[in-house]
PDB file of N, CA, C and O in Angstrom:
ATOM      1  N   MET A   1       0.846  -1.182   0.000  1.00  0.00           N
ATOM      2  CA  MET A   1       0.000   0.000   0.000  1.00  0.00           C
ATOM      3  C   MET A   1       0.889   1.241   0.000  1.00  0.00           C
ATOM      4  O   MET A   1       1.884   1.320   0.720  1.00  0.00           O
ATOM      5  N   ASP A   2       0.506   2.186  -0.812  1.00  0.00           N
ATOM      6  CA  ASP A   2       1.195   3.468  -0.900  1.00  0.00           C
ATOM      7  C   ASP A   2       0.283   4.521  -0.282  1.00  0.00           C
ATOM      8  O   ASP A   2      -0.830   4.733  -0.762  1.00  0.00           O
ATOM      9  N   LEU A   3       0.748   5.191   0.791  1.00  0.00           N
ATOM     10  CA  LEU A   3      -0.094   6.156   1.475  1.00  0.00           C
ATOM     11  C   LEU A   3       0.623   7.498   1.577  1.00  0.00           C
ATOM     12  O   LEU A   3       1.725   7.592   2.118  1.00  0.00           O
ATOM     13  N   LEU A   4      -0.021   8.527   1.049  1.00  0.00           N
ATOM     14  CA  LEU A   4       0.458   9.897   1.194  1.00  0.00           C
ATOM     15  C   LEU A   4      -0.436  10.591   2.201  1.00  0.00           C
ATOM     16  O   LEU A   4      -1.640  10.340   2.250  1.00  0.00           O
ATOM     17  N   LEU A   5       0.150  11.461   3.002  1.00  0.00           N
ATOM     18  CA  LEU A   5      -0.601  12.270   3.949  1.00  0.00           C
ATOM     19  C   LEU A   5      -0.339  13.729   3.638  1.00  0.00           C
ATOM     20  O   LEU A   5       0.773  14.221   3.834  1.00  0.00           O
ATOM     21  N   TYR A   6      -1.361  14.427   3.151  1.00  0.00           N
ATOM     22  CA  TYR A   6      -1.264  15.868   2.951  1.00  0.00           C
ATOM     23  C   TYR A   6      -1.621  16.515   4.281  1.00  0.00           C
ATOM     24  O   TYR A   6      -2.681  16.246   4.844  1.00  0.00           O
ATOM     25  N   SER A   7      -0.724  17.377   4.785  1.00  0.00           N
ATOM     26  CA  SER A   7      -0.907  17.934   6.115  1.00  0.00           C
ATOM     27  C   SER A   7      -0.212  19.283   6.233  1.00  0.00           C
ATOM     28  O   SER A   7       0.377  19.792   5.279  1.00  0.00           O
ATOM     29  N   ALA A   8      -0.301  19.848   7.441  1.00  0.00           N
ATOM     30  CA  ALA A   8       0.434  21.061   7.798  1.00  0.00           C
ATOM     31  C   ALA A   8       0.745  20.985   9.282  1.00  0.00           C
ATOM     32  O   ALA A   8       0.001  20.370  10.046  1.00  0.00           O
ATOM     33  N   SER A   9       1.837  21.605   9.690  1.00  0.00           N
ATOM     34  CA  SER A   9       2.274  21.502  11.085  1.00  0.00           C
ATOM     35  C   SER A   9       1.274  22.100  12.068  1.00  0.00           C
ATOM     36  O   SER A   9       1.199  21.647  13.210  1.00  0.00           O
ATOM     37  N   TRP A  10       0.512  23.095  11.658  1.00  0.00           N
ATOM     38  CA  TRP A  10      -0.427  23.772  12.545  1.00  0.00           C
ATOM     39  C   TRP A  10      -1.755  23.033  12.692  1.00  0.00           C
ATOM     40  O   TRP A  10      -2.597  23.434  13.495  1.00  0.00           O
ATOM     41  N   CYS A  11      -1.949  21.973  11.936  1.00  0.00           N
ATOM     42  CA  CYS A  11      -3.239  21.272  11.866  1.00  0.00           C
ATOM     43  C   CYS A  11      -3.340  20.171  12.929  1.00  0.00           C
ATOM     44  O   CYS A  11      -2.603  19.185  12.892  1.00  0.00           O
ATOM     45  N   ARG A  12      -4.262  20.359  13.870  1.00  0.00           N
ATOM     46  CA  ARG A  12      -4.463  19.389  14.955  1.00  0.00           C
ATOM     47  C   ARG A  12      -4.889  18.027  14.419  1.00  0.00           C
ATOM     48  O   ARG A  12      -4.360  17.008  14.864  1.00  0.00           O
ATOM     49  N   ASP A  13      -5.831  17.978  13.476  1.00  0.00           N
ATOM     50  CA  ASP A  13      -6.270  16.697  12.918  1.00  0.00           C
ATOM     51  C   ASP A  13      -5.153  16.012  12.131  1.00  0.00           C
ATOM     52  O   ASP A  13      -5.104  14.783  12.064  1.00  0.00           O
ATOM     53  N   CYS A  14      -4.264  16.797  11.541  1.00  0.00           N
ATOM     54  CA  CYS A  14      -3.110  16.221  10.834  1.00  0.00           C
ATOM     55  C   CYS A  14      -2.175  15.525  11.824  1.00  0.00           C
ATOM     56  O   CYS A  14      -1.679  14.430  11.557  1.00  0.00           O
ATOM     57  N   ARG A  15      -1.941  16.165  12.959  1.00  0.00           N
ATOM     58  CA  ARG A  15      -1.088  15.543  13.982  1.00  0.00           C
ATOM     59  C   ARG A  15      -1.719  14.246  14.482  1.00  0.00           C
ATOM     60  O   ARG A  15      -1.016  13.266  14.727  1.00  0.00           O
ATOM     61  N   GLU A  16      -3.025  14.239  14.631  1.00  0.00           N
ATOM     62  CA  GLU A  16      -3.721  13.020  15.065  1.00  0.00           C
ATOM     63  C   GLU A  16      -3.624  11.941  13.989  1.00  0.00           C
ATOM     64  O   GLU A  16      -3.462  10.765  14.315  1.00  0.00           O
ATOM     65  N   ALA A  17      -3.718  12.312  12.730  1.00  0.00           N
ATOM     66  CA  ALA A  17      -3.572  11.346  11.632  1.00  0.00           C
ATOM     67  C   ALA A  17      -2.180  10.715  11.663  1.00  0.00           C
ATOM     68  O   ALA A  17      -2.040   9.505  11.489  1.00  0.00           O
ATOM     69  N   LYS A  18      -1.147  11.539  11.883  1.00  0.00           N
ATOM     70  CA  LYS A  18       0.225  11.011  11.959  1.00  0.00           C
ATOM     71  C   LYS A  18       0.384  10.067  13.143  1.00  0.00           C
ATOM     72  O   LYS A  18       1.012   9.016  13.020  1.00  0.00           O
ATOM     73  N   ARG A  19      -0.189  10.441  14.303  1.00  0.00           N
ATOM     74  CA  ARG A  19      -0.122   9.557  15.486  1.00  0.00           C
ATOM     75  C   ARG A  19      -0.785   8.211  15.183  1.00  0.00           C
ATOM     76  O   ARG A  19      -0.254   7.158  15.534  1.00  0.00           O
ATOM     77  N   PHE A  20      -1.939   8.256  14.536  1.00  0.00           N
ATOM     78  CA  PHE A  20      -2.662   7.033  14.187  1.00  0.00           C
ATOM     79  C   PHE A  20      -1.809   6.140  13.284  1.00  0.00           C
ATOM     80  O   PHE A  20      -1.649   4.950  13.558  1.00  0.00           O
ATOM     81  N   LEU A  21      -1.271   6.704  12.223  1.00  0.00           N
ATOM     82  CA  LEU A  21      -0.463   5.916  11.285  1.00  0.00           C
ATOM     83  C   LEU A  21       0.775   5.347  11.958  1.00  0.00           C
ATOM     84  O   LEU A  21       1.127   4.187  11.741  1.00  0.00           O
ATOM     85  N   THR A  22       1.432   6.154  12.770  1.00  0.00           N
ATOM     86  CA  THR A  22       2.638   5.706  13.466  1.00  0.00           C
ATOM     87  C   THR A  22       2.299   4.610  14.468  1.00  0.00           C
ATOM     88  O   THR A  22       3.005   3.606  14.548  1.00  0.00           O
ATOM     89  N   LYS A  23       1.230   4.792  15.230  1.00  0.00           N
ATOM     90  CA  LYS A  23       0.805   3.802  16.230  1.00  0.00           C
ATOM     91  C   LYS A  23       0.584   2.436  15.595  1.00  0.00           C
ATOM     92  O   LYS A  23       0.898   1.408  16.195  1.00  0.00           O
ATOM     93  N   HIS A  24       0.047   2.427  14.389  1.00  0.00           N
ATOM     94  CA  HIS A  24      -0.268   1.169  13.713  1.00  0.00           C
ATOM     95  C   HIS A  24       0.813   0.736  12.720  1.00  0.00           C
ATOM     96  O   HIS A  24       0.597  -0.161  11.905  1.00  0.00           O
ATOM     97  N   ASN A  25       1.966   1.377  12.799  1.00  0.00           N
ATOM     98  CA  ASN A  25       3.104   1.021  11.931  1.00  0.00           C
ATOM     99  C   ASN A  25       2.727   1.007  10.456  1.00  0.00           C
ATOM    100  O   ASN A  25       3.138   0.124   9.704  1.00  0.00           O
ATOM    101  N   ILE A  26       1.942   1.997  10.057  1.00  0.00           N
ATOM    102  CA  ILE A  26       1.554   2.126   8.652  1.00  0.00           C
ATOM    103  C   ILE A  26       2.500   3.132   8.006  1.00  0.00           C
ATOM    104  O   ILE A  26       2.483   4.312   8.356  1.00  0.00           O
ATOM    105  N   PRO A  27       3.327   2.673   7.064  1.00  0.00           N
ATOM    106  CA  PRO A  27       4.260   3.603   6.426  1.00  0.00           C
ATOM    107  C   PRO A  27       3.515   4.637   5.584  1.00  0.00           C
ATOM    108  O   PRO A  27       2.529   4.326   4.916  1.00  0.00           O
ATOM    109  N   PHE A  28       4.007   5.865   5.631  1.00  0.00           N
ATOM    110  CA  PHE A  28       3.381   6.940   4.868  1.00  0.00           C
ATOM    111  C   PHE A  28       4.429   7.977   4.507  1.00  0.00           C
ATOM    112  O   PHE A  28       5.480   8.085   5.140  1.00  0.00           O
ATOM    113  N   LYS A  29       4.109   8.731   3.474  1.00  0.00           N
ATOM    114  CA  LYS A  29       4.935   9.873   3.088  1.00  0.00           C
ATOM    115  C   LYS A  29       4.105  11.114   3.365  1.00  0.00           C
ATOM    116  O   LYS A  29       2.975  11.240   2.893  1.00  0.00           O
ATOM    117  N   GLU A  30       4.681  12.031   4.139  1.00  0.00           N
ATOM    118  CA  GLU A  30       3.967  13.253   4.477  1.00  0.00           C
ATOM    119  C   GLU A  30       4.302  14.358   3.484  1.00  0.00           C
ATOM    120  O   GLU A  30       5.463  14.563   3.129  1.00  0.00           O
ATOM    121  N   ILE A  31       3.269  15.062   3.045  1.00  0.00           N
ATOM    122  CA  ILE A  31       3.447  16.203   2.158  1.00  0.00           C
ATOM    123  C   ILE A  31       2.865  17.414   2.872  1.00  0.00           C
ATOM    124  O   ILE A  31       1.650  17.533   3.029  1.00  0.00           O
ATOM    125  N   ASP A  32       3.745  18.308   3.300  1.00  0.00           N
ATOM    126  CA  ASP A  32       3.334  19.523   4.007  1.00  0.00           C
ATOM    127  C   ASP A  32       2.864  20.536   2.975  1.00  0.00           C
ATOM    128  O   ASP A  32       3.646  20.978   2.133  1.00  0.00           O
ATOM    129  N   ILE A  33       1.581  20.907   3.040  1.00  0.00           N
ATOM    130  CA  ILE A  33       1.038  21.811   2.028  1.00  0.00           C
ATOM    131  C   ILE A  33       1.610  23.215   2.133  1.00  0.00           C
ATOM    132  O   ILE A  33       1.512  23.995   1.185  1.00  0.00           O
ATOM    133  N   GLU A  34       2.206  23.548   3.274  1.00  0.00           N
ATOM    134  CA  GLU A  34       2.814  24.865   3.450  1.00  0.00           C
ATOM    135  C   GLU A  34       4.236  24.908   2.871  1.00  0.00           C
ATOM    136  O   GLU A  34       4.702  25.962   2.439  1.00  0.00           O
ATOM    137  N   ALA A  35       4.913  23.767   2.867  1.00  0.00           N
ATOM    138  CA  ALA A  35       6.324  23.725   2.473  1.00  0.00           C
ATOM    139  C   ALA A  35       6.561  23.132   1.087  1.00  0.00           C
ATOM    140  O   ALA A  35       7.641  23.308   0.521  1.00  0.00           O
ATOM    141  N   THR A  36       5.578  22.439   0.536  1.00  0.00           N
ATOM    142  CA  THR A  36       5.754  21.755  -0.745  1.00  0.00           C
ATOM    143  C   THR A  36       5.043  22.542  -1.842  1.00  0.00           C
ATOM    144  O   THR A  36       3.815  22.627  -1.846  1.00  0.00           O
ATOM    145  N   PRO A  37       5.805  23.117  -2.773  1.00  0.00           N
ATOM    146  CA  PRO A  37       5.168  23.885  -3.858  1.00  0.00           C
ATOM    147  C   PRO A  37       4.139  23.047  -4.611  1.00  0.00           C
ATOM    148  O   PRO A  37       4.417  21.920  -5.020  1.00  0.00           O
ATOM    149  N   GLY A  38       2.955  23.611  -4.786  1.00  0.00           N
ATOM    150  CA  GLY A  38       1.893  22.950  -5.534  1.00  0.00           C
ATOM    151  C   GLY A  38       1.048  21.981  -4.736  1.00  0.00           C
ATOM    152  O   GLY A  38       0.027  21.511  -5.238  1.00  0.00           O
ATOM    153  N   ALA A  39       1.438  21.662  -3.500  1.00  0.00           N
ATOM    154  CA  ALA A  39       0.703  20.660  -2.720  1.00  0.00           C
ATOM    155  C   ALA A  39      -0.699  21.136  -2.349  1.00  0.00           C
ATOM    156  O   ALA A  39      -1.658  20.372  -2.459  1.00  0.00           O
ATOM    157  N   ALA A  40      -0.829  22.383  -1.913  1.00  0.00           N
ATOM    158  CA  ALA A  40      -2.163  22.903  -1.565  1.00  0.00           C
ATOM    159  C   ALA A  40      -3.069  22.886  -2.789  1.00  0.00           C
ATOM    160  O   ALA A  40      -4.259  22.592  -2.677  1.00  0.00           O
ATOM    161  N   GLU A  41      -2.520  23.197  -3.943  1.00  0.00           N
ATOM    162  CA  GLU A  41      -3.296  23.186  -5.172  1.00  0.00           C
ATOM    163  C   GLU A  41      -3.750  21.771  -5.533  1.00  0.00           C
ATOM    164  O   GLU A  41      -4.842  21.590  -6.072  1.00  0.00           O
ATOM    165  N   GLN A  42      -2.913  20.764  -5.236  1.00  0.00           N
ATOM    166  CA  GLN A  42      -3.296  19.366  -5.464  1.00  0.00           C
ATOM    167  C   GLN A  42      -4.497  18.998  -4.616  1.00  0.00           C
ATOM    168  O   GLN A  42      -5.433  18.358  -5.095  1.00  0.00           O
ATOM    169  N   VAL A  43      -4.467  19.410  -3.336  1.00  0.00           N
ATOM    170  CA  VAL A  43      -5.593  19.130  -2.445  1.00  0.00           C
ATOM    171  C   VAL A  43      -6.864  19.777  -2.998  1.00  0.00           C
ATOM    172  O   VAL A  43      -7.909  19.131  -3.086  1.00  0.00           O
ATOM    173  N   ILE A  44      -6.770  21.037  -3.365  1.00  0.00           N
ATOM    174  CA  ILE A  44      -7.931  21.761  -3.894  1.00  0.00           C
ATOM    175  C   ILE A  44      -8.445  21.092  -5.168  1.00  0.00           C
ATOM    176  O   ILE A  44      -9.654  20.954  -5.353  1.00  0.00           O
ATOM    177  N   ALA A  45      -7.536  20.680  -6.039  1.00  0.00           N
ATOM    178  CA  ALA A  45      -7.936  20.045  -7.303  1.00  0.00           C
ATOM    179  C   ALA A  45      -8.683  18.731  -7.075  1.00  0.00           C
ATOM    180  O   ALA A  45      -9.575  18.385  -7.849  1.00  0.00           O
ATOM    181  N   HIS A  46      -8.327  18.003  -6.024  1.00  0.00           N
ATOM    182  CA  HIS A  46      -8.934  16.687  -5.796  1.00  0.00           C
ATOM    183  C   HIS A  46     -10.142  16.708  -4.879  1.00  0.00           C
ATOM    184  O   HIS A  46     -11.034  15.872  -5.025  1.00  0.00           O
ATOM    185  N   VAL A  47     -10.196  17.645  -3.934  1.00  0.00           N
ATOM    186  CA  VAL A  47     -11.313  17.636  -2.978  1.00  0.00           C
ATOM    187  C   VAL A  47     -12.152  18.906  -3.025  1.00  0.00           C
ATOM    188  O   VAL A  47     -13.160  19.014  -2.325  1.00  0.00           O
ATOM    189  N   GLY A  48     -11.741  19.868  -3.846  1.00  0.00           N
ATOM    190  CA  GLY A  48     -12.542  21.069  -4.040  1.00  0.00           C
ATOM    191  C   GLY A  48     -12.328  22.170  -3.027  1.00  0.00           C
ATOM    192  O   GLY A  48     -12.914  23.245  -3.148  1.00  0.00           O
ATOM    193  N   LYS A  49     -11.499  21.919  -2.032  1.00  0.00           N
ATOM    194  CA  LYS A  49     -11.197  22.941  -1.032  1.00  0.00           C
ATOM    195  C   LYS A  49      -9.877  22.587  -0.352  1.00  0.00           C
ATOM    196  O   LYS A  49      -9.352  21.484  -0.510  1.00  0.00           O
ATOM    197  N   ARG A  50      -9.365  23.532   0.393  1.00  0.00           N
ATOM    198  CA  ARG A  50      -8.097  23.311   1.097  1.00  0.00           C
ATOM    199  C   ARG A  50      -8.412  22.650   2.438  1.00  0.00           C
ATOM    200  O   ARG A  50      -8.396  23.301   3.483  1.00  0.00           O
ATOM    201  N   ALA A  51      -8.697  21.363   2.396  1.00  0.00           N
ATOM    202  CA  ALA A  51      -9.102  20.600   3.568  1.00  0.00           C
ATOM    203  C   ALA A  51      -8.050  19.547   3.878  1.00  0.00           C
ATOM    204  O   ALA A  51      -7.794  18.652   3.073  1.00  0.00           O
ATOM    205  N   ILE A  52      -7.446  19.664   5.049  1.00  0.00           N
ATOM    206  CA  ILE A  52      -6.437  18.693   5.472  1.00  0.00           C
ATOM    207  C   ILE A  52      -6.808  18.208   6.866  1.00  0.00           C
ATOM    208  O   ILE A  52      -7.489  18.921   7.603  1.00  0.00           O
ATOM    209  N   PRO A  53      -6.372  17.011   7.238  1.00  0.00           N
ATOM    210  CA  PRO A  53      -5.520  16.090   6.498  1.00  0.00           C
ATOM    211  C   PRO A  53      -6.281  15.398   5.365  1.00  0.00           C
ATOM    212  O   PRO A  53      -7.509  15.309   5.371  1.00  0.00           O
ATOM    213  N   GLN A  54      -5.517  14.920   4.409  1.00  0.00           N
ATOM    214  CA  GLN A  54      -6.033  14.071   3.345  1.00  0.00           C
ATOM    215  C   GLN A  54      -5.088  12.890   3.214  1.00  0.00           C
ATOM    216  O   GLN A  54      -3.869  13.063   3.221  1.00  0.00           O
ATOM    217  N   PHE A  55      -5.642  11.694   3.096  1.00  0.00           N
ATOM    218  CA  PHE A  55      -4.867  10.507   2.760  1.00  0.00           C
ATOM    219  C   PHE A  55      -5.041  10.281   1.260  1.00  0.00           C
ATOM    220  O   PHE A  55      -6.113  10.513   0.703  1.00  0.00           O
ATOM    221  N   VAL A  56      -3.971   9.827   0.623  1.00  0.00           N
ATOM    222  CA  VAL A  56      -4.078   9.300  -0.734  1.00  0.00           C
ATOM    223  C   VAL A  56      -3.563   7.870  -0.635  1.00  0.00           C
ATOM    224  O   VAL A  56      -2.366   7.634  -0.477  1.00  0.00           O
ATOM    225  N   ILE A  57      -4.491   6.923  -0.732  1.00  0.00           N
ATOM    226  CA  ILE A  57      -4.169   5.510  -0.549  1.00  0.00           C
ATOM    227  C   ILE A  57      -4.222   4.835  -1.908  1.00  0.00           C
ATOM    228  O   ILE A  57      -5.284   4.682  -2.511  1.00  0.00           O
ATOM    229  N   ASP A  58      -3.043   4.434  -2.376  1.00  0.00           N
ATOM    230  CA  ASP A  58      -2.941   3.811  -3.704  1.00  0.00           C
ATOM    231  C   ASP A  58      -3.673   4.633  -4.762  1.00  0.00           C
ATOM    232  O   ASP A  58      -4.366   4.086  -5.620  1.00  0.00           O
ATOM    233  N   GLY A  59      -3.509   5.957  -4.688  1.00  0.00           N
ATOM    234  CA  GLY A  59      -4.082   6.858  -5.674  1.00  0.00           C
ATOM    235  C   GLY A  59      -5.494   7.343  -5.375  1.00  0.00           C
ATOM    236  O   GLY A  59      -5.997   8.219  -6.080  1.00  0.00           O
ATOM    237  N   LYS A  60      -6.152   6.799  -4.347  1.00  0.00           N
ATOM    238  CA  LYS A  60      -7.521   7.196  -4.006  1.00  0.00           C
ATOM    239  C   LYS A  60      -7.491   8.192  -2.843  1.00  0.00           C
ATOM    240  O   LYS A  60      -6.906   7.926  -1.794  1.00  0.00           O
ATOM    241  N   TRP A  61      -8.133   9.337  -3.053  1.00  0.00           N
ATOM    242  CA  TRP A  61      -8.175  10.389  -2.028  1.00  0.00           C
ATOM    243  C   TRP A  61      -9.230  10.053  -0.979  1.00  0.00           C
ATOM    244  O   TRP A  61     -10.368   9.717  -1.306  1.00  0.00           O
ATOM    245  N   VAL A  62      -8.825  10.152   0.298  1.00  0.00           N
ATOM    246  CA  VAL A  62      -9.699   9.832   1.427  1.00  0.00           C
ATOM    247  C   VAL A  62      -9.554  10.929   2.468  1.00  0.00           C
ATOM    248  O   VAL A  62      -8.438  11.275   2.854  1.00  0.00           O
ATOM    249  N   GLN A  63     -10.664  11.473   2.921  1.00  0.00           N
ATOM    250  CA  GLN A  63     -10.619  12.476   3.988  1.00  0.00           C
ATOM    251  C   GLN A  63     -10.779  11.740   5.314  1.00  0.00           C
ATOM    252  O   GLN A  63     -11.860  11.226   5.602  1.00  0.00           O
ATOM    253  N   PRO A  64      -9.710  11.679   6.140  1.00  0.00           N
ATOM    254  CA  PRO A  64      -9.747  10.867   7.355  1.00  0.00           C
ATOM    255  C   PRO A  64     -10.314  11.595   8.580  1.00  0.00           C
ATOM    256  O   PRO A  64     -10.108  11.146   9.708  1.00  0.00           O
ATOM    257  N   TYR A  65     -11.006  12.682   8.379  1.00  0.00           N
ATOM    258  CA  TYR A  65     -11.597  13.408   9.496  1.00  0.00           C
ATOM    259  C   TYR A  65     -12.933  13.982   9.039  1.00  0.00           C
ATOM    260  O   TYR A  65     -13.221  14.059   7.845  1.00  0.00           O
ATOM    261  N   ARG A  66     -13.724  14.373   9.998  1.00  0.00           N
ATOM    262  CA  ARG A  66     -14.980  15.046   9.702  1.00  0.00           C
ATOM    263  C   ARG A  66     -14.997  16.333  10.519  1.00  0.00           C
ATOM    264  O   ARG A  66     -14.809  16.288  11.734  1.00  0.00           O
ATOM    265  N   PRO A  67     -15.221  17.485   9.872  1.00  0.00           N
ATOM    266  CA  PRO A  67     -15.261  18.743  10.613  1.00  0.00           C
ATOM    267  C   PRO A  67     -16.245  18.660  11.781  1.00  0.00           C
ATOM    268  O   PRO A  67     -17.384  18.221  11.628  1.00  0.00           O
ATOM    269  N   GLY A  68     -15.779  19.086  12.931  1.00  0.00           N
ATOM    270  CA  GLY A  68     -16.597  19.045  14.134  1.00  0.00           C
ATOM    271  C   GLY A  68     -16.500  17.733  14.900  1.00  0.00           C
ATOM    272  O   GLY A  68     -16.908  17.657  16.059  1.00  0.00           O
ATOM    273  N   PHE A  69     -15.960  16.693  14.253  1.00  0.00           N
ATOM    274  CA  PHE A  69     -15.821  15.391  14.893  1.00  0.00           C
ATOM    275  C   PHE A  69     -14.363  14.976  15.036  1.00  0.00           C
ATOM    276  O   PHE A  69     -14.045  14.141  15.882  1.00  0.00           O
ATOM    277  N   GLY A  70     -13.472  15.540  14.227  1.00  0.00           N
ATOM    278  CA  GLY A  70     -12.056  15.193  14.282  1.00  0.00           C
ATOM    279  C   GLY A  70     -11.711  13.956  13.467  1.00  0.00           C
ATOM    280  O   GLY A  70     -12.436  13.562  12.554  1.00  0.00           O
ATOM    281  N   PHE A  71     -10.584  13.357  13.825  1.00  0.00           N
ATOM    282  CA  PHE A  71     -10.072  12.198  13.097  1.00  0.00           C
ATOM    283  C   PHE A  71     -11.019  11.014  13.266  1.00  0.00           C
ATOM    284  O   PHE A  71     -11.515  10.753  14.363  1.00  0.00           O
ATOM    285  N   LEU A  72     -11.262  10.305  12.174  1.00  0.00           N
ATOM    286  CA  LEU A  72     -12.218   9.191  12.156  1.00  0.00           C
ATOM    287  C   LEU A  72     -11.502   7.870  12.451  1.00  0.00           C
ATOM    288  O   LEU A  72     -11.227   7.083  11.545  1.00  0.00           O
ATOM    289  N   HIS A  73     -11.208   7.644  13.726  1.00  0.00           N
ATOM    290  CA  HIS A  73     -10.442   6.458  14.128  1.00  0.00           C
ATOM    291  C   HIS A  73     -11.093   5.157  13.659  1.00  0.00           C
ATOM    292  O   HIS A  73     -10.424   4.322  13.050  1.00  0.00           O
ATOM    293  N   ASP A  74     -12.378   4.975  13.932  1.00  0.00           N
ATOM    294  CA  ASP A  74     -13.042   3.712  13.577  1.00  0.00           C
ATOM    295  C   ASP A  74     -13.048   3.481  12.074  1.00  0.00           C
ATOM    296  O   ASP A  74     -12.725   2.388  11.608  1.00  0.00           O
ATOM    297  N   GLU A  75     -13.417   4.507  11.315  1.00  0.00           N
ATOM    298  CA  GLU A  75     -13.485   4.359   9.860  1.00  0.00           C
ATOM    299  C   GLU A  75     -12.106   4.088   9.254  1.00  0.00           C
ATOM    300  O   GLU A  75     -11.973   3.255   8.357  1.00  0.00           O
ATOM    301  N   MET A  76     -11.089   4.787   9.741  1.00  0.00           N
ATOM    302  CA  MET A  76      -9.747   4.594   9.190  1.00  0.00           C
ATOM    303  C   MET A  76      -9.167   3.251   9.623  1.00  0.00           C
ATOM    304  O   MET A  76      -8.417   2.634   8.867  1.00  0.00           O
ATOM    305  N   SER A  77      -9.504   2.789  10.830  1.00  0.00           N
ATOM    306  CA  SER A  77      -9.069   1.459  11.279  1.00  0.00           C
ATOM    307  C   SER A  77      -9.631   0.385  10.361  1.00  0.00           C
ATOM    308  O   SER A  77      -8.923  -0.537   9.957  1.00  0.00           O
ATOM    309  N   GLU A  78     -10.924   0.517  10.034  1.00  0.00           N
ATOM    310  CA  GLU A  78     -11.560  -0.454   9.145  1.00  0.00           C
ATOM    311  C   GLU A  78     -10.958  -0.378   7.744  1.00  0.00           C
ATOM    312  O   GLU A  78     -10.633  -1.405   7.148  1.00  0.00           O
ATOM    313  N   LEU A  79     -10.812   0.819   7.229  1.00  0.00           N
ATOM    314  CA  LEU A  79     -10.283   1.009   5.873  1.00  0.00           C
ATOM    315  C   LEU A  79      -8.868   0.442   5.746  1.00  0.00           C
ATOM    316  O   LEU A  79      -8.524  -0.163   4.731  1.00  0.00           O
ATOM    317  N   LEU A  80      -8.045   0.644   6.790  1.00  0.00           N
ATOM    318  CA  LEU A  80      -6.648   0.246   6.720  1.00  0.00           C
ATOM    319  C   LEU A  80      -6.375  -1.115   7.354  1.00  0.00           C
ATOM    320  O   LEU A  80      -5.232  -1.570   7.394  1.00  0.00           O
ATOM    321  N   GLY A  81      -7.426  -1.761   7.849  1.00  0.00           N
ATOM    322  CA  GLY A  81      -7.286  -3.119   8.367  1.00  0.00           C
ATOM    323  C   GLY A  81      -6.510  -3.221   9.668  1.00  0.00           C
ATOM    324  O   GLY A  81      -5.739  -4.161   9.862  1.00  0.00           O
ATOM    325  N   VAL A  82      -6.708  -2.265  10.557  1.00  0.00           N
ATOM    326  CA  VAL A  82      -6.045  -2.311  11.860  1.00  0.00           C
ATOM    327  C   VAL A  82      -7.109  -2.220  12.953  1.00  0.00           C
ATOM    328  O   VAL A  82      -8.257  -1.861  12.691  1.00  0.00           O
ATOM    329  N   THR A  83      -6.708  -2.550  14.178  1.00  0.00           N
ATOM    330  CA  THR A  83      -7.619  -2.414  15.303  1.00  0.00           C
ATOM    331  C   THR A  83      -7.142  -1.300  16.190  1.00  0.00           C
ATOM    332  O   THR A  83      -5.938  -1.128  16.379  1.00  0.00           O
ATOM    333  N   GLU A  84      -8.071  -0.533  16.741  1.00  0.00           N
ATOM    334  CA  GLU A  84      -7.704   0.590  17.594  1.00  0.00           C
ATOM    335  C   GLU A  84      -7.030   0.136  18.886  1.00  0.00           C
ATOM    336  O   GLU A  84      -6.294   0.906  19.503  1.00  0.00           O
ATOM    337  N   ALA A  85      -7.273  -1.097  19.296  1.00  0.00           N
ATOM    338  CA  ALA A  85      -6.615  -1.601  20.505  1.00  0.00           C
ATOM    339  C   ALA A  85      -5.130  -1.803  20.249  1.00  0.00           C
ATOM    340  O   ALA A  85      -4.332  -1.852  21.184  1.00  0.00           O
ATOM    341  N   GLY A  86      -4.757  -1.923  18.953  1.00  0.00           N
ATOM    342  CA  GLY A  86      -3.360  -2.171  18.586  1.00  0.00           C
ATOM    343  C   GLY A  86      -2.580  -0.982  18.818  1.00  0.00           C
ATOM    344  O   GLY A  86      -1.373  -0.978  18.573  1.00  0.00           O
TER     345      GLY A  86
END
């Protein structure tokens, strides 16, 4: 599995996404939209707004959080085949 994480250092949900991936030993490449030229535009082109964090899993864009609810632990655990107890 190839997983990209579009994020920014100031983003609380992005930090939670990184903790989740690290906790479950899921390898990922982080793309900081503030530091990587064109990265914010990629997010906008694929999701219609500057909404982070975003996962790109084997080329498929997935929003791993819901505004007002935060990071979607249960949904991402199911999608990535891990258990939250792990």
